[in-house]
N, C-alpha and C positions, 0 to 999 in steps of 0.2 A: 300579357304576351310572354313575359318571363316565366310565369307559372305554367303556361302551356308547353314551353320549351323544356322545362324541368320534368313535367309529366311525360312528355314524349321520350326524354332521355331515360327516365326511370322505366318506361315501358320497354324500350330497346334493351336496356340492361337486364331487365327481368327475363325477356325472351332469350337473350344470350345465355344467361345462367341456366335457364330451363333446357336450351339446346345442348349446352355443355354437359349437363347432368345426364341427358338422354344418351349422348355419345359415349360418355364414360361408362354408363351402365351397359351399353351394347358391347363396348370393348371388354369389360369384365366378363360378361356372359360368354362372349366368343372365346376369350382366353381360357375360361374354365372348360368349355366344351372341347376345345382343341387339346387341352392338357389331359382331359379324361379319355378322349378317343384317339389321340395321336401322340401318346407319350413316348418320346424318343430319348434314348440315352446314348452316350458315347463312352466306350471303355478305353481309357488311356493307360491302363496298366500294361507293362511290358509283356507279360505272359497271357494277356487277355483272360484273366481269371473270372471276369464278370460277363463274358461273352458266351452265348450258347453255341454248341457245336454245329457243324454243317449238317450232321445227321438229324439233329433236332429241328433245324430250320427246314429241312426237306420234309420231315414228317408233318410239321405244322402247315407247310405250303400245300401239301397233298390232301389236307382234310376236305372231304366232300360235303360234310354237313356240320352244323354248329355243335360244339361240345361245351359243356359247363364243368368247370373244375370247382368242386365244393371243398372248401377248407373249413373243417369243424374245430373251432377253438374259442376260448373266451375272448371277448371283444378287445380286452386290453392287450392281448398277445398277437393281434393281427399284424402289427408292424414288422415282426421278425420274419414274416413270410411274404410280405407285400412286394419286396424287391424282386424275388425270384418269380412270383406270379406275373408281375408286370412285364418281365422279359418275355414270357410266353405269350401274354396277351398282345404284345407289340408285334409278334410274328404273324398273326393271322386274325382277320376279322371274325373268323369262325370260333375263336376261343373266347369264352367268357369266364370270369372268375367270380364266384359267389362266396363271400365270407359269412359263415353261419355260426352263431353262438348256440350250441345245443340246449343250454339252459333257458335261453330266451325263445328259441324256435324248435322245440322238441319234435314237432310234427315233421319238419324237413329232415331232421336227423333220422327219424324212424323210416321215412319214405325212401331215403337214399341208402339206408343200411349202416349208418355210422354207429360205432360201438364205443369209441373213446375219444377224448380230446386229442387233437392233432391228426385225426383221420383225414385222408385226402381221397376223394372219390371223383372219378371222371365219368360223366354221364352224357351220352350222345342221343338220348331219347329212346334208344333200342337196347343198348348194352351199357353195363356199368363195370368199371375196373377200378381197383384200389392201388394207389401208390403207397408203398410201405415207408416212405420217408421223403423229406423235403430236399431231394437231390435231383439233378438233371437226369441221371440214369433211371431213377424210379418214375419220375413224371413222364419222360419220353416213352419209356417202356409201357406205361399204362395207356398213353395216347395211342401207341401202336396196337396194343391189344384191343382197345375199344373201337378202333377204326376197321379192324379186320373181322370178317365173318367166317365162321367155321374154325376148326382147329387142324393144324398140320402136324403130322406125327413123324418124328425122327427116330428110327429104329437102330439100336446099337447091337451089332452081332456079338454074341458071347460063346464061350466054350473052348477057346484056344489060348487063354491067357491074355485077353484084351484088357485094356484099361477100363475101369468100371465107373459107372455114374455115381456110385456111393462113396468112392474113395476120395477123401478130402486132402490127401497128401499131395506132394509135388507131381506125382505121376498119375494122379486120379483125374477123372473127368467131371467132378462135382461142380467146379466153377463153370465149365462149358454147359452143363445141365441147367444151372441157374440162369445163365445168359440166354439160352434158347427159350426157356419157359417165360422169361421176361418179355420176349418178343413173340409171344403167342404160339410157340411150338410146344407140343406135347412130346415127352421123351419116354421111351420104353426099351426094354431089352428083349432080344429074340435069339433063339437057338436054332441053327440050321442043321444041327446034328440029328435031333429027333425027327424033325420034318424039314427036309432040304428044299424050302420054298420061302421066299420073302413074302410076308403077308401083304395083301392088297391094301390094307389099311395104312401101310407105310408110305410116306411121301419121299423120304430119303433114307437110304441104308448107309450106316457108318461102320466101317471096319477099323477098329481103333487099336492099331499096333499089336497084333497078336504075337505072342512069344513062340508059338508053335505053328507049323504049317497046317493048312486046311486039307481035309480029305476031299476026294474027287466029287462026291455028291454036293458038298458045300460050294466048291468051285463052280460046279454046273449051275447051282441055284443062283449065285451071284451073276454069272454070265447071262443066264436067262433073264434076270431082272434088268440088267443094264441094256442088253440088246433089245429088250421089249419096250424100251423107252423110260425105264426107271432111273432115278438119280441116285448116285452113290458117291461116297467119300472114302478113299482108301488111305489110311495112315500107316506108314512103315517105320518101325523103330530100327535103330542101328543093329547090326549083327555083332553081338558081344560073345566072345569066346570064353566059356566057363570051363571049369575042370572036367566036367563030364558031358557037356553039350554046348551047342551054339544057340543062344537066346536071340530071337528075332530072325532066325534063318528060315525064310518062307519062300522057297524057290517056286512052288506051284502057284502061290498067290501072285508072285512077281511075274511069272509067265503069263498069268491071266491079264494083268493090266498092261503088259507089253503089247498085247494084241491091239490096244488102243493108243499106242504111240509113245508110251513112257515106261522105261525100265528102271526100277530102283537098284542102284549099285550096292553091293555088299561091303560098304565101307563106313568110315566115320569121318565127318568133316572136322578139320582142325582150323582154328583161327590163329594165324601167325601175326596178326596186327597188334598194335599197342593196346587195343580194346580188350585183349585176352587177359590183361592184368586184373581186370575187374571180375570176370567170371570164370577164367580158366580157358585154356586152348580148346577144350572139348565143348565149349559153349559159344559158338560163333555169334557175333553181334552185327546186326545190320543197322547202320546209322542213318541211311537215306534210301529213298525209293524213287524209281523213275515215275514219270507222270502217267498215271493210269487210274481210271475210276475206282478200281477195286482196292487200291492202296491210298486213295486220296486222304482219308482220315488218319493215316499213319505218317504223313509227311513230316510232322514235327515231333515224332517220337522214334525211339529205337526199339528194336526187337531182339530178343535173345533166343537162340535155338539150341538148347542143351542136348547133347548126344543125338545129333542129326546125321542122316545119311543123304547122299546126293542121288538125284535121278538123271537118267540119260534119255534125251529126246530122240525119237526115231522118226519124227515128222519133218519132212524136208522144209527148210526155210525157218524152222523154229529152233530156239536155243533151249537147253535144259533149264529148269528152274534155278538150279545152282550149278555153276561151272567150276570144276576143280582146278581149272587152269588159271583162275583169277589170282591176282597177286596176294590177296588177303586170305585165300582159302587153300588148304592142301588136303589130300585124301590119302588114307591108308587102306590097303586092301583088306586088312583085318584089324579089328579093334584090339587094343592092348588088354591083357588079362585084368579083370576087375577083382 
């Protein structure tokens, strides 16, 4: 009788141990699955240095098809990139990361077009784009380019002393050119002097702060472009009085844009606030923005506008972009001699 009780007890104990092992194995498998597919992190740093931007989150959320981020590097170096790629993978189920050692899997490297260790290629099955570095700017830019079909062209008008795309100085547009091309825009320069017509291949025409006024055929070409449904950006530099001329004095161009409700004043904005100690009174500093989608990404940053002029709105119910009557800003009718 005692032996039967012992056997029964051993049987129950064995069943309990077996059940316990099954449960533990199931928990481990489930935990590994969740960790692999639902890896969530919390950024507790004060400046959110490990948090991706709202723009990146928007790009990832708008992905319509799966994309694979291929990271080509030796296997022992994967860890240095894993944290960044995990942040992207957590944003969307459409993002997959594939770590490839070109020495172990040369066929994948050839297929994707990898040329060196550290290459990052984003492939959505139809289009491939390369990120030039392991940074959010490069990765998000490559995602944007891979997700868009076709190329949009931004045409910069030249011939009257405009800022140029090749100028890497503080007044040049080379940084703007790089930013546009990272977001799948093609940039080119057009002249409206030889042929006063904005090419149909342009998606946007940019007038980049001409030093001299435009002739009437150029004015007519820009007017025809805009009134015909074309998009354009007009940048006006301040009017600077030089010994023999006024730089940036473009009354005919100002007259053209005034037909659409905004007139650039012939002045220079001065910053009279304490912020002028950092950059000078001729470089106004904007430290905060009102709530609007177009400036949402700039809420936690400040902007400097060196040598800026003010516009005057002629649209009822609207305020000018910059109001010279504000406490922090003042305007002079003429810029001081430079």
